[in-house]
C-alpha positions as CSV (number, residue, x, y, z in Angstrom):
1,M,-5.6,-9.4,-11.0
2,T,-8.3,-11.9,-11.6
3,A,-10.3,-11.7,-15.1
4,I,-13.4,-10.2,-13.1
5,A,-11.5,-7.5,-11.1
6,E,-9.6,-6.8,-14.6
7,K,-13.5,-5.9,-16.1
8,L,-14.6,-4.2,-12.9
9,K,-11.7,-2.1,-13.1
10,T,-12.7,-0.6,-16.6
11,E,-16.4,-0.2,-15.6
12,L,-15.5,1.3,-12.6
13,V,-12.8,4.1,-13.8
14,E,-16.0,5.3,-15.7
15,L,-18.1,6.2,-12.6
16,P,-17.8,10.0,-11.0
17,A,-15.2,10.8,-9.1
18,N,-17.1,10.6,-5.9
19,D,-18.5,7.4,-6.5
20,R,-15.0,6.1,-7.2
21,A,-14.0,7.7,-4.1
22,R,-16.6,6.0,-2.2
23,L,-16.4,2.7,-3.6
24,A,-12.2,3.0,-3.0
25,H,-13.2,3.8,0.9
26,F,-15.6,0.7,0.9
27,L,-12.9,-1.5,-0.3
28,I,-10.3,-0.1,2.1
29,Q,-12.4,-0.2,5.2
30,S,-13.2,-4.1,3.5
31,L,-9.9,-5.5,4.1
32,P,-8.8,-7.4,7.0
33,L,-6.2,-5.2,9.2
34,P,-3.1,-6.7,9.6
35,P,-1.9,-8.3,13.1
36,A,-1.0,-5.7,15.5
37,M,2.6,-5.5,16.8
38,S,3.5,-5.2,20.3
39,E,5.4,-2.0,21.4
40,H,8.5,-3.6,21.7
41,E,8.1,-5.9,18.2
42,F,7.7,-2.5,16.7
43,D,10.6,-0.8,18.4
44,A,12.4,-3.8,17.3
45,E,11.3,-3.8,13.6
46,L,12.7,-0.1,13.4
47,E,15.7,-0.8,14.9
48,R,16.2,-3.7,12.3
49,R,15.4,-1.4,9.2
50,A,17.6,1.9,10.9
51,R,20.7,-0.9,11.1
52,E,19.6,-2.2,7.6
53,I,20.3,1.7,6.1
54,R,23.4,2.1,8.5
55,E,24.9,-1.3,7.2
56,G,23.9,-0.4,3.5
57,K,21.8,-3.7,2.9
58,A,18.8,-1.1,2.5
59,K,18.7,2.6,1.2
60,G,15.7,4.8,1.5
61,G,14.6,7.3,-1.3
62,P,12.6,10.1,-1.4
63,V,8.7,9.6,-0.6
64,E,7.0,10.7,-4.4
65,K,9.2,8.0,-5.9
66,V,8.3,5.3,-3.7
67,I,4.7,6.2,-4.0
68,A,5.0,6.0,-7.8
69,E,6.7,2.6,-7.9
70,L,4.3,1.2,-5.6
71,R,0.9,2.7,-7.7
72,E,2.9,1.4,-10.5
73,K,3.6,-2.2,-9.5
74,I,-0.6,-2.3,-8.3
75,S,-2.1,-1.0,-11.5
């Protein structure tokens, strides 16, 4: 994270929850959308992921744990 972002993060966390929620919504809406997948591409991706799980190349986990790990990575 840039120095400016770190400074803003420190300051913004002090705002009331309602202001932080509105800013969070604004920032999320400002992000570019990922390129859309066709239905065929989406189905192929699902099949690839399912195959990796069946073959033991990937494994799932409890959603709570996965979300906590993602939050830790981005904070």
